[in-house]
N, C-alpha and C positions, 0 to 999 in steps of 0.2 A: 729133709725136704720131701714133699710128696713125690710119689712115683709118676712116671710118665703116663702110666695107663690111668690113674686117677685124674691127672690134669686133663686128658683127652675127654674123660666122662663128664667132667664138669663143663668143658667147652660145649659139649653136645647139648646139655640141658640149660646152658646159659642163654639168655636172650641174644638175638642177633644184633649186630651193629657193634661199632667201636666201643671200647670200654669207656665208662665216664671219666673225664679228665677232671681231677679235683681242681678247684679254684687255686689261685696263686697263694692267697692268704692261708687256705687250708694246707697247702703244701708246706708253706713255711712254718705254719704252727706244728704240722706233724714232724718236721725235721728237727724242730727245736725241742730241747728236753723240756718235758712238762711234769708237774707233780701230780695232775689229775687228767683223766682222759674221760671223755663222753662215752656213754654206753655204745657198744658196737665197734668202737675203735679197737685196732689191734693192739693186743697188749705184749708188746715186746719192745726190747731196747734196740737202739741202733748200734750195731757193732762197728767196730773199726775194720777197714779194708786195706788190704796190703796191695792190692793191684786192682786193675779194672776187671778182671775176670771174676773175682770174688764179688765185686759191686754188682756186676751184671747178674750173677746167679741170685745175689740177695734180691735184687730188683725183680726178677722174674717171679720169685716166690712171693714177693709182696703183691704183685698183680694178681696171682692166683687166689691169694687170700681175699683180696678186695672183690674179686668176681663171686667168689662163694659167698661172702657176706651180703652181696646185693641181690642174690638169686631170689630169696624169699620175697622181697619187695616186688620184683618183677612178676612173680607168679601170683601174687595177690592182685596186682593190677590187671593181669590177664583174666583172672577169674571174674573180676568186676565187669569187664568189657564183654565177656561171654554172657553174662547175666543181662546186660543192657540190650545185647543183640536179640536175645529170646523175647524180651519185653516189646522191643519194637516190632518184631515180627507179628506178635499177637495184636498190636495196634493196627498193623496193615490189614490183617485178615478181618478185623472189625470194620474198617473203612470199606473194604470191598463188600461186605454184606450191606452196609449202609447204602452205598451207591446203588446197589441192586434194588433195594427198597425204594429209593428215590426214583429210579427209572420206572418202576411199576406205578408209582403215583403219577408221574408225568403223563404216562399213556392213559391213565384214568382221567385225568384232567382234560386232556385233548379230546377224549371221547365226549365228555360232558360238554365242551365248548362247541363241538360240532353239532351235537343235539340241540343246544340252545340256539345257534345260529339258524338251523333249519326251522326251528319253532318261530323265531322272530321273522323270518321270510314268510312263512305261512300267515303270520298275523298281519304283516304289511300288505300282502295280497288280498287278504279279506278287507282291510281298510281301504285300499284303492278300489276294490269292487264296490265297496259301499259309497264312497265319494262319487264314483262314476255313475252309479245308479241314482244318487241323489242330484247330480248335476243333470242327468238326462231327464229326471222327472221335472226339475225346475225349468230346463229348457223347453220341454214339451209344454209346460204351463205358460211360459212367456210367449212362445209361438202362437199358442192358441189364443193368447190375450190379443195379438195383432189381427187374427183372423176373426175373432168373435165380434170386433167392433163394426163389421160390415153390415150386419142386419139392423142393429139399432139406428145407425147413420142413414141407412136407406129408408127406414120407416119415417125418420124425422124430416128428411129432405123431400120426400114424395107425399108427405101429409098435406091436406088441404090447408091453405093459408100459411105455407112455410115461408113465403117471402115477407110476411110481416114480422118475422122473428130475427131478421138479419142484424138488427141494431142491439140484440141482447148479448150479454156477456157469454152465455152458454153457446151461442152461434159461434163466436170467436174461438172458444175452447174446442168445439167440435172441428173447426178448420184446422186448428193446430194437431189435434189427433189424426185427422186425415193425412196431413203432411208427414207425421211420424210414421203412419202405416205404409204410405207410398214410399218413403225412404227405406223402410225395412224390406218391403217386397223387392225394391230395385237392388238392394245390397245383398239379398239371399236369393239369387235366381236358381239355386240348386234345390229349392224346395219344390215339391211336386206340383202344387197348384199356385205357385208364387206369381207367374205371369197372368193367370186368370184373375186372381184377386188384385193385382196391380191394375189391370184394365178396369176393373169394377170400381175400385177406389178412385182412379182417374175420372171416371164418369161422374162419381159422386162430387168429387171436388169441382169439376166443371159445372155441375148442377148448382152447387152452392154459390160459386162466383156468379153464375148467370142470375141467380136470385138477387144477389147484391146489385148487379147491373140493372136489373129490372126495378128494384126498389129506388135506386139512385135516379133513374131516368123519370119514373113516375113522380117522385118528390119534386124533381126539377121542373117538370111540366106543370104540376099543380101551382108551383110558385109563379111560374110565367104566366099562366092563365089569370091568376089573381091579380098580378101587377098590370098586365096588358088590359085587362077589363077596367081597372080603376083609371088607367091613363085615358082610355077611349070614352069613358063615361063623363068625364069632367075635365075642365081646364085646370091645369096645376101650375103653381109657380115653380121656380127653380128649387126651392127648398123641399117643397113636397114631393117634387119629381126625384130629387135626389134620395129622399127617404124611401120612396118606393123602389127605385132602381137598386139601392145598395142595402138599405136596413132590412127590407124584406128578404134579401138574398143571404143576409148574415144570420138569420134566425136559426135555421136548421143546419148551417153550414158545418159546425163542429162534428156533429154525428155522421153526416154524409162524408166528411173528410175521413173519418176513421174507418168506415166500411169501404171507402175507396182505397184506403192504405192496404186493406186486406188483399185486393186485386193487385195493387202495385208491388207488394212484397213478392207475389208469385209471378209477376211478369218479369222474370230474370232471363238473361241471355243463356243459351245452351252451354254445357260445360265444355263441349268440343267445338271450337270455333270454326273448324273446317266443314262443318255441316251446313253453314250458311243459312241457317233457318232463323225466322224471326223469334224473338223472346216469347216464351211460352206465356199465354194469356195476355200478351201485349195488345192483341186485337180488342179485348174486353176493355183495357185501359184507354186505347184510342178511341173507343165508342164513348166512354165517359167524357173524355176531352172534346170530342166532336159535338156531342149533344149539348155540353155546357156552352161551347163556343157558339154553336148555331142559335141557342136560346138567347144568349146575350147579345149576339149580333142582330138579331130581329128586333131587340129593344133599343140598342145603342145606335146603330148605323142610321136609321131614319132621323133620329134626333141630331146626329152629327151632319148629315146632309143639310138639314134644315138650318143648323147654326152656321155652316160654311156659306150657305147661300145668303144669309143675313150679312155676314162679314163681306161677302162680295159686293153687296148693294151699298155699303158705307162709302161716303165720299172719299175718305183717305185710302181706301183699298180698291176702289173700282178700276182706277187706271194705274196705280203704282204697284208693280209686282212685288217690290221689297215689302211694302207695308202689308199687302195681303198675305204674303208668306209668313211674316212675323206673327200676325195676329191669328192666322189659321193654325200654324204649327204650334203656338202656344197653347191654343184650345186643345188640339189633338194630343198634345203631350200631358196636359192635365188629365184628359180623359184616359189616357193609357196608364198613368200613375194610379188613378182609381181602380181601373180594371186589374192592374198588377197586384195591388193590395187585396182586392177581393178574390182573385185567383189563389193567393196564398192561404185564404181561409177555406177554400174548397178542396185544394189539392196540395200534396207534398212534393216539392220540386218544381221544375220549370219545364217539364216535358210538354210540348205542344202549346206552351204559353206564347211564344213569339209568333207562331203561325196565327194564333187567334189575334194578337195585337196587329199583325200586318193586315188582317181582314178589317179591323177597325180603321186603320189608316188608309184603306182604299178610297174613301170620299175625298181625303186630302189630295191624293195623287190625281183623282179625276179632275178636281179643280185647278191644281197647280201645273200638271204636266202641259195642257194646252197653252197656259200663258207663258210657260217657259219657251215652248216650241215657237211661238209667235214674237218672242221678244228679240228685238235686233240691237238694242243698245248695250254695248259691252260693259258700260259702267254699271247698269242695273244688274246684269248678270254677275259681275264681280261683287257687287255689294250683297247679292243673295248668296253667293257661294261663301263669302266671308262670314255672313250671318250664321250660316249652317255650321261651318267649320269652328268658328270661335265659340259659339254658344253651346253646340250639342256634341262636339267631338273633343276628345282630350288630346293634347300634344303628346306624341310618343316619348319625348324627353321628360315631360312632367308627369307621365303616367306612373302611378305607384307600382311597386313590384307586385303586390298582390291586390287584384281588383276584388271589391266587395260584391260577392254574388248575390247578396240579398237586396241589391238596388237595381232599379230598372236600367238597362243599357239602351237608352233611346236612340243612340247612334246607329244601332242596327236597323232600327225602324226607319230613321230618316235617310239611310244610305241610298236607296233608290232615287229619292229626290235630289241628293247631292250629285249622283251620277248624271242625272238628266241635266242638271245645270252645267256641270263640267263639260259634257258632250256638246251642249249647245254653245258653251263659251269657247271651246276649241274650234267649233265649226265657224263661229263669227270671227274669232282671231285669224283663222285662215282666210276667210273672205277679206277682212281688213288688211291682211298682209298682201293679198293679190291686188286689191283695188287701190290701196293707198301707198303702197311701197313698191310692188313689182312693177305695176303699170303707171306709176306716177310720171307725168310729164312736167318738167320744170318750167316755171315761168321766167320771163326775162329777168325780173328782179331777183329771183332765186340764185341766178348764176352771174350776177353783176358784181363781180370781184375785181379789184379790191374796194370799189366804192361801197359795197355792201358793209364792209367792216367799219368804214367811217360813219355810215348812217347808224349803225348799231351803237357805236361809240357815243355819238351825239344823243341818241335816244336814252342810253343809260345815264349819261351826264344830266339830261333834263329831269329824269324821273327819280333819281336818287339824291339824297341830301348831300352826301359827301362827295359824290361824283368820283369815287375812288375806283380804280380798276381792280376787278376781283381776279384772283389767280383762277386757273382752270380747275383746280381742285375745289376751290371755294365756290365757284359758280355752278358746280354740279349739285343738282338736287338729290335729295336722299329718296331713292325709289324703293328701298328695301323694306320700309316701315309704313305701309299704307294706313290710313286712318281706320278706326273701327266703325264701319258703316253700320253694323248691326246693333250698335249701342243705342239706347233710347235717348240718351242725353247728348247724341252727337249731332243735333240739328237735322234739317231736311236733307234728302239725297242731293238736291241741287246745290245746297250750300257745301256739302262735304265734297261733292265733285268739282266745285269751283276751284278748290285748291290744288285739283290735279289737272286742270285744263292747261296744256302747255301753251296754247296760243296767248294766254294772258300772263304768262311768266316773263317778266322783263329780262331775267338772267338767261333765258333761252332764245332771245331774239336773234342771235348770231348763228343758231344751229340750222343746218340744212333741213327742210321739212321732212324728209324720209327718215333722218336720224331722230328728229323729235318724235315722230310717230312710232318708230321702232322701240325707242326706249320707253315711251309711254305704254305701249303694248305689253312689253315684258314686265314692266313694273305692275301693270294691272293683273296679269294672270300668274305672276310669280307666287308659289305656295298655294295656288288655288286649284291646281290640277295635278295629276300624277306626275311624279318627278320624271319618269321616262317620257311621258307625253310632252311635258314642258321642255325637256332637254332637246327633243327632236324639234319642236316648234321653234325654240330659241335658235337652234342651228339654222332653220330656214330663214328666220328674221334676220339674224346676223349676216348670212349669206347674201340675201336679196338687198339688204342695206349697203353692204359693201360693194356689190355690183352697182347699185344706184349712185353711191358716192363716186365710184370709179367712172361712170358715165358722166357725172357732173364735172369731174376733173378734166375729162377730155373736152368738154364744151367750154369750160373756163379757160384751158390752155389755147384753145383756138381763138377765143374771143379776146383774151388779155395776153398773158405770157405763160410759158411752161412753168415757171417758178410759182406764179400765182395758183395755178391748177395743182401743183404738187403740194404746196402749203396748205391749200384748201383740203386736199385728201388727207394730208398728214394729220392736221388739227382735228378733223372730224373723226378720223379712225382712232386717234388718241382718246377722244371724248367717248367714243363708243366702247373702247377697251376699258376705260375707267368705270363706265357704267354697268357693264356686264360682270364685273368682277364679283358683285355682290349676288349674283344669280346662281352661282355654283353649276355651271353648265358642264355636264359630264358626257351625256349620251347624245348621239347625233344620228342623222339620217344614214341608213345602211346602203347608200348608193356608191356607185364607183366614183372615186374622188381623187384628190391630189394629196400627197403626203408631204407635209412640211415639217417633219419630225426633226430635221436637222438644225432648225432654229426654234428656240423655246422661250427667249427672254426679249424684253423690249430693248431698244437701242441704247438707252442711257445706262441700263444695267450692264449691257456688254461692253460699253465704253469704260465703266468703272473697273472692269477686270484688267484694263490696260492693253493698249494697242490694238483694239478692235478696228478702229477707224484708220489704222495703217492700211493703205491701199491694197497691199499684198494680201492681207487678212481679209479685206473686203471681197477681193476677187476670189479668194478661196471659199468665203461664205456664199458668195453668189453661185460658185460652181458646184458647191456640195450641199448648201442648205437651202438656198432659194430656188433651186431648179427643182420643181416638184416631180414626183414620179406617180404614176397611176397605180392605185391599190384598191383592192375590193374589200375594204373594211370601213370602220366607222372613222369619220374625220371630225375632230374636235373643232368647234366653231372658233374658239380662241386661237387654235394653231393656224387656222386660215386667215384669221384677222392679224395675227402677228406677222404671217408671211407677206401679206399685202403691205402692212406697215413698213416692214424692213425694206421692201422693194422701192416704195416711194421715198423713203429717207436716203437710200443709196442713190437713186436717181437725182434727187435734189442736190446732194453733196457732190456728185461726180459732175453735175452741169455746172454748178458754180465754181468748182475748181478748175474745170475745163476752160471757162471764160477767163478766169484770172491768169492762167498760164497759156493762153492762146498765142501770145507774141513770141514765145520761146522758139527759136529756130529749129528747123528740122534737118538742115544741112549746115555743115560747119566749114568755115574759111579760116585762113591763118589769122589767129588772134593777136599775133604780134603787131599787126598793122592797125588793130582796132584801138579806139580811144578807150579811156578809163570807164569800165562798167557799161560798155556799148551793147553787150548781149543781154545783160541782166536788167538794165534800167527800164526798158519798155514793159517788161513784166511787172517790175516794182510799181511803175506808175499805174498800171491796170489794176493791180492789187489794192493799192491805196484808194483808187477810185471805187472799186467793188465792194470793199469791206463795208463803208457806210450804207451802200445800197443793200447789202445783205442784212445789216442790222435793222434797217428801216423796214424791209419787207417782212422780217421776222417779228418786229414789233406789231405790225399790222395784223398778224394772224395768230400770234402766240403771246399769251400773257405770263406764263411761267418763266421766271428769269433763268432758272437752272436749265430748263429744257433749251432755251434760246442759246445760252452759253455752250451747252453741250453741242448743239448744231454748228455753232461758230468754230468751235474747237475741232470738230470733225471736218469741216471745210478746210481748216488750216493744216490739219494732218494730211489730208488728201493733196493739198497744193504742195507741200513739202515733198511728198512721195512722188509726185509728178516731176518736180525739180530734180530729185535724186536720180530718177530714170534718165532725165535729160543730161545730168552731170556725168553718169556713168557712160552714156553713149558718146558724150564729148571727149571724156578721157580715153575711151577705146579708139576714137577716130584719131586722136593726137598720137597715140602710141602707134597707130598704123602708119602715121607719117614720120615716125622716128623721133617724135618730141615726147620726151619723158615728162609726164604731168603727175604731180603729187596731189593726192585727194585731200590733203590738209595743207593749210598755210597760205591759201589764196584769200587775201583780205578784200575789203570792199573797194579798194583802189583798182583792183584787177578787172580785166574784161569779163572773166567768168569767176563767180564766187563758188567756194566750196559749200557743201551741203550744210555744215554747221553754222557757217556765216549766214547763209540764206535762212535757216531755221531761227537764228537768233533775231535776224531782221523781221521775220514774219511774226514772232511773239510780240515784238514792240508795235507792230501794225494792227494785228488782230486783237491783242489785249483781252484774251479770254478770261472772263471772271471779273476783271477790273472795270471794263467798259460797261458790263451789265449792271454792276452795282452802282456805278455812277448814273446810268440811265434810269435805274429805279429810284435813286434819291431825287433826280430831276422830276420824276413823275409825281413823286410824293409832294414836292414843293408845288408843282402846278396844281395838284389836288387841293393843297391848303389854300392857295390863292383863289381857286374857284369857290371854295367854301366860303371864304371871307366875302367874295363879291356877291355870292348868293344871299348870305345872311344880311349884308348891308342893303 
């Protein structure tokens, strides 16, 4: 075995780390006996061991041999690693050198880049300076272009005969260049002499436009002198006169229109509206308009006056206002249409046109206005007003959304004449209202009621074939659609007025005179005057008519009976209410008046809502609706009329119901000692007697069956209410005496009927609706008999 010293030396030179452990298969193969051994394997045999100590010694020796055998391999590997390390160190040194070279190159590149950037900036600065100098040179040249035009323009406009060149195209080009130069000077006030040149250019432009004005006026004067000389030298017919007045003026019109447009284009309003200055050069344009208008007026107005004088002398127009107006307005309208067309050939637009046409219409006003002022017949004034409105004015409802501005608006020219007619019409209507309605004194025949109703009935029967009674609605004439008096094919004015003469209308024979005149007046002036004026006048008419009817009611009540007066007033107020429905009365006189706003519907409309004619509701209505209060605002005429109508209806109902229930006792005695129905029968007899009287008097004044039955029903309701009050007082009296009285169960055999029994009995007596239908059938049968007797 090797010595211990040798083993220690081997361990020192051996590589560090645990000895390599052979694989399991290698161990097994080494332990097994083999015939051949690979190189390097220990060439020894495995001895036998007697104990573990021997084995351990042997094993340690094997390990040392193994370490010694593997030392050379480890040494060889270490040498290779040492060589690799030296090679890598050389590579690192090369890399460091390379990095130093690259850093040097980078610094060189940055220096080149900086120099290049500086050079580029120097080049850009030179280019900018070049562009600035070029722009400055061009600007100076352009600026001088606007300044250099002053001298040639001045020489041209101040040259002799410059006014003869205004129609040339070069003159228009010069005006445009002047406009450009002026705009430039105004937009560049920072230039040193901009203000001086602007004022000089403005003077040149004014000089140029003044030359245009002078050429225009001179040409117009030459045309006028030529035409007026020919008219004065010889007598011309209408064709030759028209050729002179219009054909001569159309010859040079296009050229003069073009030069006039040059002024019009520059007659624009200032940019700043707060300056309140007139449009620049508008005065020159106004001079063109005024010179043209004056020239044409000197030619046209004398001819128009002569023609209107001839129309005045014609038999049909000498005394008839409407015929004169129709003929004269037609002539003036044709004249205005011709002048309108000629104006369009001389000027662009309509500025100053209608002022000129109003001058042309002055002869018409001079002839027409005195005739209107002296006209006293309302029918003629209405015909003239209708003629003007229907022929020359468009209905606002039928007017198209966009009016054609290229057509003559003759309504603007005829508006003063219409205003004169309307003013005179309102004045005459007020005089008619004052004289014929407000101050009307009734004749004895006017208030002879109910005899007047019988006379009217006989007259209608004699004049009508069928002799059939018309209802109140059918007997109304339609006042809302007057005839077209202005139409040529409408007949003479007298024939047209004949159908509106109320005195000849058989269906209106029963109307009180003031009512006939009021409806006639309203139907005449409706839609002919301003709506506000009409509403105010209509209120006065309705108010005065209502007062007149009320006064007539008082006279009739004193002469006949209160019921006759009330029914007279009721029937006439109903007629007036139905007639004014079509007039759309809205505005009224702004005087201190009475407010009837608590009642707004007619009596039959209120009854249909149920319970109106219940006496308690009537008293509430009287207390809150019919008691007017003074207000300082507008009062609608319809409201005033409705208030008076309700008052007379309530008075009539209460009066008849009071008559029927007058026999009801006011003091009560012990009814146990009374005979059957002793307290009720007197009132029942009175009711049975008064109901036919009520229906008879209603038939004399009212033709409408529905209205009559409504009034009968109202009297019935009021009668039942009075009996109900009586029955409540009776039951209260009996309870005070200690007699218990039931409000139900009292039959007709008792002295006192309960309310339901009395109401049932009244329904059988009044027969609301049934009796009216039977009466109408009887009237129809009588009409048929009268018709047969008439035809036979």
